[in-house]
Residue, then its C-alpha position, 0 to 999 in steps of 0.5 A: x526455843x524462846x516461847x512467843x508471845x501473845x496478843x490479847x487479839x490473839x488471845x481473845x480469838x482463842x477464848x472465843x474459838x475455845x468457846x465456840x467450840x464447846x458449845x458446837x460440841x455440847x449442841x451437837x451431843x445434845x442433839x444426838x441424844x435428843x434424836x436417840x431420845x425421840x426416835x426410841x420414844x416415837x418408835x416404841x409407841x408405834x410398835x406397841x400400837x401396831x402390835x396391838x392392833x396385830x393381837x385383837x385380829x389375832x383375837x377376833x379370828x380365834x373367836x371364830x375359831x380359828x385354827x393355828x393353821x389359819x393363825x400362821x396364813x394371817x400372820x404371812x398375809x400381814x406380813x406381805x403387806x410391807x416387804x420389810x415388816x415381820x412378825x412373828x407371834x411365840x405362843x407360851x408354855x401354857x397355850x402350847x400345853x393346851x393347843x400344842x407345841x410348836x418347835x419354834x415357839x420352843x426355842x425362841x422362848x429358850x435361847x432368845x434374850x429379847x423373847x425371854x423378857x417379853x415372856x416375863x412381861x417386860x416389853x423390849x424395844x432395840x434399834x438394830x443399826x440405827x435402821x430397824x426396830x425389834x419390838x416384843x410385845x408381851x400378850x397377858x391373861x386376863x378374865x377373857x382370855x381364861x375361858x379358853x385357856x383354862x389353864x392360865x390366871x390374870x397376868x401369866x403371859x400367853x405369848x409374844x408379838x415380835x414386830x421387825x420393821x424400819x423406821x427411816x421415815x420417823x428417823x429422815x424427818x426427825x434427823x432433818x429437823x434436828x439437823x435444821x436446829x444444829x444448822x440454825x444454833x451453829x449459824x446463831x453462835x457464829x454470829x453472837x461471838x463475831x458480835x462479841x470479838x467486835x465489840x470486844x475488840x472495839x471497846x476493850x481490846x483496841x483501847x487497851x491496846x493503843x493504851x499500851x502502844x503509847x506507853x511503849x512509845x514514851x518508854x522507847x522515846x526515853x521523854x517522860x514528858x510525853x502523855x498517853x491519850x487513847x481517845x475512848x469515851x471509856x470509863x475504865x479506859x480514862x481511869x487508866x489514862x488518868x492514873x498512868x498521866x498522873x504516874x507519869x506526872x510524878x515521876x517527871x516531877x521527881x526526876x526533873x525537879x527538887x523534892x525540897x525547893x520544888x524548882x527544877x533540878x541539875x538533870x533538867x538543866x543538863x537537858x535545857x542547856x544541851x541544845x546548841x545556842x547561845x545561853x548565860x549561865x550562872x552556879x551559885x553556890x553557898x559557902x560553908x553550906x556543910x557547916x551551917x548543916x553540922x551546927x544546926x542540923x539539917x532540918x534548918x538547912x532545909x528551911x534556909x534552902x527553901x528561904x534563899x529560893x524564894x528570895x531569889x525568885x523574888x529578885x531575879x528577874x522572871x525571866x531567868x529561869x531558877x535550878x535547884x542542883x547540888x546541896x549548895x548550889x542553885x543555877x540561873x539561866x538566861x536565853x539571850x533576854x539580857x547581855x552578859x554585862x546585865x547578867x554579872x550585875x545581876x550575880x552582884x547584885x544577888x550575892x551582895x543583897x542576900x549577903x546582907x540577908x538574916x536568916x533565922x535558924x532558931x527563936x533568938x538566933x540569926x545568921x548571915x549567909x556569903x554567896x559566890x557565883x560563877x558564870x559563863x555564856x556560850x554553846x557548849x560546856x556551860x556547867x563546867x566552865x561556870x564551875x571553873x569559874x566559881x572555884x576561881x572566884x572563890x579562890x581569889x574571894x571574890x563575890x563572882x568571876x566570868x569563865x575565860x580562857x586563860x581560867x582553861x589554862x590554869x586548869x589544865x595546869x593544875x590538873x597536870x601537878x594534880x595527876x603528877x601528886x597521884x603518880x607518884x603516889x601510885x608509885x610510893x604505894x606500889x600502885x602502879x599493877x599489870x592487868x591480863x586480858x586473854x588473847x586467843x588461838x581462834x582455831x584451837x579457842x586456847x588461851x595462848x597468851x595475856x596483854x598485860x595492861x597498865x593500871x593505877x589501882x585504886x580500890x579493890x576493884x577500882x582500876x584507872x586507865x592510863x589514858x587519863x595520866x599517861x601523856x601527863x607521865x611523859x611530860x614531867x619523866x615519870x613515864x620510864x618508871x612506870x615502864x620499868x615497874x610495868x616490865x617488872x611485873x610482868x617478868x616476875x607474874x612469867x616466872x611465877x605462872x609459866x605462861x606467856x605474855x605480850x608487854x606494850x613498847x614505846x618508841x622510847x622504851x626501846x631506845x632508852x638505855x635503862x630499859x633495854x639494859x634491864x631487859x637483857x639482864x632479866x632474859x639472861x638471869x631467866x629463861x623466859x624470853x621465850x615467854x615474852x611478846x613485845x609489843x611496838x605501836x605503831x601508831x607513834x610512828x617509827x623514825x628512828x628505824x636503825x634504834x628500833x630494828x637493833x632493839x628487835x635484834x637483840x631481844x629476839x637473839x634471846x628468843x622473844x617475839x615482835x608485835x606491831x600493835x595498833x596496824x591500821x592507824x598511824x603510817x601502816x608502813x607494810x615496809x615495816x612488817x618486812x623490814x624489822x623481822x616482827x613476828x605478830x601484826x595487831x590489827x587496830x580496834x577502830x576496823x575491828x569494833x565495826x567489821x560485822x558491819x563497815x564494809x571498808x573495815x572489812x575491805x581493808x582487814x581483808x588486804x591486811x590478812x593476805x598480806x599477813x599470810x604471804x610474808x608468815x606473819x601472825x594476826x591478832x585481832x583487839x577488840x572483840x567484844x561480841x559473837x559477831x565479831x567474833x565470829x567475823x574474825x575467824x571467817x576472815x581467817x585471822x590468827x588470835x583474837x582479844x577483846x571483851x567476848x573472850x575475857x576481860x582484863x584480870x589480875x593473874 
């Protein structure tokens, strides 16, 4: 279970609550100790005074010649003064030997521990049930006592006076005093801690919380141009604010500015031109700057860039914004301050003027730089269009060119030529490879087969997907070579592993005699047809219906199966599903990728699934990219699924 984070307020409240509880517990324990201590001390003093009073009374009576019966009568009368008061007098052995032993005195001396301790000369005080005091007062012999008790000496214990009486009045009054003290301590402590919490929250927690909230807001917005303002006059918080904002200043500078020239960088340029407004943009490139670095060193190259930046700022109108882009490129933007013709004149002036400027590379050597510029204008594709104009200007050896639509056509032509060469090289070097993505049965969660996906292998972990080259391959008549390579490699993998595979075929593939003949030859030579599913791209539309049906009938005769791919796009003709005798229907990614949240996708998918159940076709959901979509396709009773949540394309 994930541990819940605490806020500063919660932490502070816990700390204060803990301290409050500890304070109150200590106060309570101390009050109890104080209460018991005072009660014992007061009770002992009071009991001792009472015992001495009783003794003096008895002593006076005995001096007048009272006998032990008179003494017992006096004790009984004293006990009647208070029903809760009890007085007992126990005589010692030496006294009893002179005046006669009493049975109860002997039993007490021998069996009651507190009486035995008292006869040893120790005063003892016991509080019974926190209500009754039992005090034992030893009567110590002195020279006066020896007149009657001739068999004793100084220090002998002649007897023990035992007084038992309640201390309720003493305890109640002191309890009230202690309880009032305890209530005062509790109230005072709570008030102090509330004041502490309020001020702690006001002067520390709240400013820190505001600081953190502002920082989080900057983080979430990814706008590092924002700054923290907490609005508190606390030196420490202000210091934190200044330090954090200075850190943001540093990060912003590193993020948006070139460290060498202090000009805005390419990232800042991209943000500045992303707004849909009319802009004039120019890329200025230093011709063969890499050779300067190699010949004179990067330190000289950096010095030239700084000097060139200074010349740009000197020669360009102040209304233009200059950027440092790549190592040998600068960018210039004008936002409607001048027209295109004037902007072109500036490009001509800059390239020609700086082409005449000598740059010092050593104490005795100077060089000239050649600059080339590409210009674009409008609100979109400014960077790519200017780059295209720059490359064409270099190719045509002109100082600058302004982008036009003819350049785009030329660029596309060059792109087709380039991709054609790359494809032919990939074929020659055997870099057309299949990667295999698992298709999982949603009832058993087992992989039942793999879809073969065409890739160009650039390196061990780098593959190019067909979207970049498939259309060009068709235009240049290379496509059927790619199809043949894919089919051969998939069939070979099937023979080697014994696993089942599905492979995409276009309408052109199924109507191409060489492709069809190759498939039939492989099925006749090797028992693999029942492991192969051909996926027909429904999004292309099936115009040559009879020829497609003829292909399906041929391959199914060997045991192969047929799947309609991308169903839900293109024509989505339900008649295909019946007349073409297919086995699987693959629901298009455009619906599956939003299945967990889009009601329309859910409705269309449910309709497709209900229909396929009635005509006994199996369904496959592609683009299952997360757990929510996975659970949704299971809920819709789709038979199989594939996607990155279930497995990425891999080599087998």
